[in-house]
C-alpha positions in Angstrom: 32.1 9.9 8.3 31.6 10.9 4.6 34.4 12.6 2.6 31.4 15.0 1.7 29.5 17.7 3.4 25.8 17.3 4.3 25.5 20.4 2.8 27.3 19.9 -0.5 25.4 16.6 -1.2 22.3 18.4 -0.9 23.3 21.4 -3.1 24.6 19.1 -6.0 21.4 17.8 -6.5 19.2 21.3 -5.9 21.5 22.0 -8.5 20.7 19.3 -10.7 24.2 17.5 -11.0 24.5 13.4 -11.2 25.3 11.8 -8.2 27.6 9.2 -8.5 27.4 5.4 -6.4 29.8 7.0 -3.7 27.7 9.6 -3.2 24.1 7.9 -3.1 26.1 5.7 -0.9 26.7 8.4 1.4 23.5 10.1 1.6 21.9 6.8 2.1 24.6 5.5 5.3 24.2 9.4 6.8 20.4 9.1 6.4 20.2 5.5 7.9 22.9 6.2 11.0 21.2 9.3 12.2 24.1 12.2 11.0 21.4 13.8 8.7 18.9 15.8 10.6 15.2 16.0 9.7 15.5 19.2 7.9 18.4 18.3 6.1 16.6 15.1 4.5 13.5 17.2 3.9 16.2 19.5 1.4 17.5 16.7 0.0 13.7 14.9 -0.9 12.8 18.3 -2.1 15.8 18.9 -4.3 15.2 15.6 -5.6 11.3 16.6 -6.3 12.6 20.0 -8.0 15.5 18.1 -10.1 14.7 14.3 -10.5 17.1 11.7 -10.7 18.7 10.1 -14.1 17.6 6.3 -14.4 21.0 5.1 -13.6 21.3 7.6 -10.9 18.0 6.3 -9.1 19.1 3.0 -9.8 22.5 3.7 -7.4 20.4 5.4 -5.1 18.2 2.3 -4.5 20.6 0.0 -4.2 22.2 2.3 -1.5 18.9 2.7 0.5 18.6 -1.3 -0.4 22.5 -1.8 1.5 22.0 0.9 4.2 21.3 -2.2 6.5 21.0 -6.1 6.2 19.4 -8.2 3.4 17.1 -11.0 3.9 18.0 -14.5 2.7 15.1 -17.0 1.8 17.2 -19.3 0.2 16.3 -22.3 2.0 12.6 -22.1 1.5 11.0 -24.9 -0.5 9.4 -22.6 -3.2 9.6 -19.2 -4.8 9.6 -15.6 -2.7 7.0 -13.7 -3.9 5.8 -10.3 -3.0 3.5 -7.4 -4.1 3.2 -3.3 -3.9 0.8 -0.9 -4.1 1.7 3.0 -4.8 -1.0 3.7 -2.6 -4.6 4.5 -2.8 -7.9 4.7 -0.9 -9.3 1.6 0.6 -6.9 -0.4 -1.3 -6.3 -3.5 1.1 -5.3 -5.6 -1.4 -2.0 -7.0 0.4 -3.8 -8.3 2.9 -5.8 -11.0 0.9 -2.7 -11.3 -1.6 -0.7 -12.8 1.1 -2.4 -15.8 2.3 -3.8 -16.2 -1.4 0.1 -16.9 -2.5 1.0 -18.8 0.6 -2.0 -21.5 -0.1 -0.9 -21.8 -3.4 2.3 -22.6 -2.9 4.7 -19.5 -2.8 6.3 -17.7 0.1 5.4 -14.1 0.9 7.3 -12.2 3.6 5.8 -8.9 2.6 7.2 -5.8 4.2 4.9 -2.9 4.4 4.6 0.5 5.0 2.4 2.8 6.9 -0.2 5.2 5.5 1.3 8.3 3.4 -0.7 11.2 3.1 -3.9 10.6 1.9 -3.9 7.0 1.7 -4.1 4.2 4.3 -1.1 1.9 5.3 -1.2 -2.0 5.4 0.5 -2.0 8.7 -2.0 0.6 10.0 -4.8 -2.3 9.0 -3.2 -4.9 10.4 -2.8 -3.0 13.7 -6.1 -3.0 13.9 -6.4 -6.4 15.4 -5.5 -6.3 19.2 -1.7 -8.0 19.8 -0.8 -8.5 16.1 3.0 -7.1 16.1 4.3 -5.6 13.4 7.8 -5.7 14.1 8.6 -9.4 15.1 12.3 -10.5 15.8 13.9 -11.6 12.7 14.1 -15.2 14.2 10.0 -15.3 14.8 9.5 -13.7 11.2 11.6 -16.4 9.5 9.4 -18.9 11.2 6.0 -17.7 10.4 7.0 -17.3 7.1 8.5 -20.8 6.9 5.7 -22.6 8.4 2.5 -20.0 7.6 4.0 -19.2 4.3 3.1 -15.5 4.6 3.9 -12.9 7.2 3.0 -9.0 6.4 5.4 -7.0 8.7 7.0 -3.9 8.8 10.8 -2.6 8.2 13.0 -3.8 11.6 15.4 -1.5 12.6 18.3 -2.6 10.5 16.2 -3.6 7.4 16.8 -0.7 5.2 17.0 1.9 7.8 17.9 4.9 5.7 14.2 4.5 3.6 12.4 4.1 6.8 13.6 7.8 8.2 13.2 9.4 4.8 10.0 7.6 4.2 9.0 9.5 7.4 10.1 12.6 6.4 8.1 12.6 2.7 4.7 11.8 4.7 5.0 15.3 6.2 7.2 17.4 3.3 4.8 16.9 0.2 7.1 14.9 -1.2 5.4 11.7 -1.0 4.6 12.0 -4.8 8.1 12.3 -6.2 8.6 9.4 -8.6 12.0 9.0 -8.3 11.6 8.6 -4.2 8.7 6.0 -4.6 10.9 3.9 -6.9 13.8 3.8 -4.6 11.6 3.4 -1.5 9.3 0.7 -3.0 12.6 -1.5 -4.6 14.8 -0.9 -2.0 12.6 -2.5 0.6 11.6 -5.8 -1.7 15.4 -6.3 -2.9 16.3 -6.1 1.1 13.0 -8.5 1.9 14.7 -11.0 -0.6 11.7 -11.3 -3.0 12.2 -12.9 -6.4 9.1 -12.0 -8.2 7.2 -9.3 -7.4 3.9 -7.6 -9.0 3.7 -3.6 -9.0 0.5 -2.0 -8.6 1.1 1.9 -9.9 -2.2 3.4 -9.2 -3.5 6.2 -11.4 -7.0 8.6 -10.9 -7.9 11.3 -8.4 -7.0 8.9 -5.4 -3.3 8.1 -6.4 0.3 9.7 -5.5 0.4 9.9 -9.3 -3.0 10.8 -10.9 -1.9 11.8 -13.9 -1.8 8.3 -16.3 1.1 9.6 -18.2 3.0 10.4 -14.6 1.8 6.7 -13.6 3.0 5.0 -17.2 6.3 7.4 -16.2 6.8 6.1 -13.2 6.1 2.7 -14.5 9.1 2.9 -16.9 11.2 4.1 -14.2 10.6 1.1 -12.0 11.2 -1.3 -15.0 14.8 0.8 -15.8 15.7 0.6 -12.2 14.8 -3.4 -11.4 16.6 -4.2 -14.7 19.9 -6.1 -13.4 18.4 -6.5 -9.8 17.8 -10.2 -10.3 14.3 -9.2 -9.3 11.2 -10.4 -11.8 9.0 -7.3 -12.3 5.5 -7.3 -13.1 3.3 -3.6 -13.3 -0.4 -3.2 -13.5 -2.0 0.5 -13.8 -4.9 0.3 -11.6 -7.8 2.6 -11.5 -7.9 5.0 -8.3 -10.4 7.2 -9.4 -12.6 5.9 -6.4 -12.4 4.0 -3.5 -11.3 0.7 -4.2 -13.8 -1.1 -2.4 -16.5 -0.4 -0.3 -14.8 1.0 2.5 -11.8 3.5 3.7 -10.8 2.9 7.2 -8.4 0.3 9.2 -10.3 -1.5 11.0 -13.5 -1.4 8.1 -11.0 -2.1 5.4 -9.7 -5.2 7.9 -13.2 -6.6 7.9 -14.2 -6.2 4.2 -10.7 -8.8 4.1 -12.2 -11.0 6.2 -15.6 -11.1 4.3 -13.7 -11.7 0.9 -11.5 -14.6 2.5 -14.7 -16.1 4.6 -16.8 -16.2 1.6 -19.2 -13.4 2.9 -20.4 -10.3 0.7 -17.5 -8.5 -1.1 -16.8 -5.9 -3.0 -16.6 -7.2 -7.0 -14.0 -4.4 -7.5 -11.7 -5.6 -4.6 -11.9 -8.9 -5.3 -11.4 -9.1 -9.2 -8.0 -6.9 -8.4 -7.1 -9.1 -5.5 -7.7 -12.2 -7.8 -5.8 -10.5 -10.9 -2.8 -9.4 -9.4 -2.5 -12.8 -7.6 -2.7 -14.7 -11.1 -0.1 -12.5 -12.4 2.1 -13.2 -9.2 1.8 -16.9 -9.6 2.6 -16.9 -13.1 5.6 -14.5 -12.9 6.5 -16.9 -9.9 6.7 -20.0 -11.8 3.4 -21.5 -10.0 1.2 -21.3 -12.5 1.7 -21.8 -16.2 -0.6 -19.6 -17.5 -3.6 -17.1 -16.8 -6.6 -19.8 -16.6 -4.8 -22.1 -14.2 -3.8 -19.1 -12.1 -7.2 -18.4 -11.6 -8.2 -21.8 -10.8 -5.4 -22.2 -8.3 -6.8 -19.0 -6.4 -10.1 -19.9 -6.5 -9.9 -23.1 -5.3 -7.8 -21.2 -2.4 -10.8 -19.4 -1.6 -13.5 -21.7 -1.8 -11.8 -24.4 0.2 -11.2 -21.9 2.8 -7.2 -22.4 2.2 -6.0 -18.6 2.2 -8.5 -17.6 5.2 -6.8 -20.4 7.2 -3.7 -19.0 6.2 -4.3 -15.3 7.0 -5.9 -17.0 10.4 -2.6 -18.4 11.4 -0.5 -15.8 10.2 -2.6 -13.6 12.4 -2.1 -15.9 15.4 1.6 -16.7 15.1 2.3 -12.9 15.1 0.3 -12.3 18.4 -3.4 -11.9 17.2 -6.4 -13.5 18.6 -6.9 -17.1 17.0 -10.5 -16.7 16.3 -10.4 -13.6 14.6 -12.0 -14.9 11.5 -15.1 -16.0 13.3 -15.7 -13.5 15.4 -14.1 -10.6 14.2 -16.6 -8.2 16.0 -14.8 -9.5 19.4 -11.9 -7.7 18.4 -11.9 -4.7 15.6 -12.8 -1.6 17.2 -16.3 0.0 15.9 -16.9 3.9 16.2 -19.5 5.0 18.3 -21.3 7.2 15.9 -22.5 6.2 12.1 -24.0 8.8 10.3 -25.2 7.5 6.6 -24.5 10.5 4.1 -27.3 11.3 1.6 -26.7 11.9 -2.2 -28.7 15.2 -2.0 -30.2 14.4 -5.8 -31.2 12.0 -8.3 -28.5 10.8 -10.7 -25.8 8.7 -11.6 -22.2 9.1 -10.2 -19.8 10.3 -12.6 -16.9 11.4 -10.8 -15.2 11.2 -7.2 -12.6 13.2 -5.5 -11.2 9.9 -4.1 -8.1 12.2 -2.5 -10.9 14.2 -0.7 -12.3 11.0 0.5 -8.8 10.0 1.8 -8.5 12.9 3.5 -11.5 13.0 5.0 -10.5 9.4 6.6 -7.3 11.1 7.9 -9.5 14.1 9.4 -11.9 11.5 11.2 -8.3 10.3 13.0 -8.0 7.3 10.4 -4.3 8.7 9.0 -1.5 10.9 10.1 -0.7 14.5 9.8 2.8 14.1 11.5 4.9 11.0 12.2 4.2 10.1 15.5 0.3 10.8 15.5 -1.8 7.9 17.1 -4.4 6.4 14.8 -7.9 5.8 15.4 -8.5 2.4 13.9 -12.1 2.3 13.9 -12.9 5.4 12.0 -13.5 5.7 8.2 -16.0 5.3 5.6 -18.2 2.1 5.2 -20.9 1.1 2.2 -19.0 4.0 -0.1 -20.8 4.3 -3.7 -18.7 3.9 -6.5 -18.6 5.9 -10.0 -21.0 5.0 -12.5 -23.9 4.2 -9.9 -27.5 5.0 -9.6 -28.6 7.1 -6.7 -32.0 8.5 -5.5 -32.1 11.6 -3.6 -32.2 9.8 -0.1 -29.5 6.9 -1.3 -26.5 7.0 1.4 -23.2 7.6 -0.6 -21.5 6.2 2.4 -21.5 5.7 5.9 -19.4 7.7 8.4 -18.0 6.2 11.0 -16.6 8.9 13.7 -15.8 9.3 17.4 -18.4 12.1 17.3 -21.9 14.0 15.7 -19.4 16.9 14.8 -16.5 14.8 13.2 -19.3 12.7 11.2 -21.1 15.9 9.8 -17.7 17.8 9.1 -16.8 14.3 7.0 -20.3 14.5 5.4 -19.9 17.7 4.1 -16.7 16.9 2.8 -18.0 13.6 1.0 -21.1 15.4 -0.4 -18.6 17.9 -2.2 -16.3 14.7 -3.3 -18.8 13.3 -5.5 -20.3 14.9 -9.0 -23.9 13.4 -9.7 -25.7 14.1 -13.3 -28.4 13.3 -15.1 -26.7 10.7 -17.2 -24.0 8.1 -17.0 -20.6 8.4 -18.5 -18.0 5.5 -19.4 -15.9 5.0 -16.5 -12.4 3.8 -16.6 -11.0 0.2 -16.5 -10.0 -1.1 -13.2 -6.7 -2.7 -15.0 -4.2 -3.0 -17.5 -0.8 -4.7 -17.6 2.2 -2.1 -18.7 4.0 -4.3 -20.9 
């Protein structure tokens, strides 16, 4: 038992007092071992949202979360252990392509991923679109897959950062998803426990991000750097645009199909492809597998064009319980919604602004996300062929195709979609896709 009563720890943060390392450890242990109730976790999360944490305090809490369970050791692997994480966006499926790309270039990627938070999709939910794919393999199986394939995208095991797993689930339903200090502690605790030596962090900004304001996103990046210092983790941070759906799809099976198209050389959204390559290139450099950006891009293009990255993805899926012919026959395995409805633009002009958060909420309302931690997900539903900012549209052009379970669901989604788009007579300049935080 902790020497501090739970209520006293919550009250201390509520009153704005700095928690020391021992108190942070007590909180992480209490959350991780189940002594704290969901209500107490929620109260603590809201206190942090209200009062914040100092950089050193956030570091102590991050390490306390990391140490609430076991840490993975990959020192026996013959190459660097690399990883990537995103703060969450709509249609952000970059991790699914990045992991096999890095593996095809000589890195090892044991990627501990999460489920959807709020209006943003989760990598694990997308992978569970694949029948049989096991996101929670036994430790021995995970180690074997990483060693033989080079990558494995999985969830947290019961004994890996258990405190963050419980805190993560409560944040999703208590309006504390976007609390900067909790974002920092959650991301870095998982990556440190997962054994990463280098990490590329994608901090989203714009209407669909957890941190829509660019100043807030920059502050989050600054805090990430401060907390990561002295941890042994090499960190590179990108600020990327989430003022629209990243690719052309938003929804679990739809995004997975888009990644298969990208890896297999079929039609791919240029924005999605460019962000995959940009983040992967920086990770190769930070991890010591490429001397500069040009060499990194050359290695990645070869991995794509040769089919090596696609082959790594196929082997990962099969090794973790999925079908062996997913790349060749995705239509056999990925669920499709029975209703598909085109949403017309309703006027002629240029798409100058999109409420990307509203599009993410639209996917959740269709059943593609959760309102409660234990809710089931419909992997088939979502939005496809989504138009982006800067595009010219005519009155009858489709802004997207809604994939839904019923016509009523599709029509409600269509109304949400039209409300999320601003179409003007003249085009406006758009935000750049990416800039590196130095």
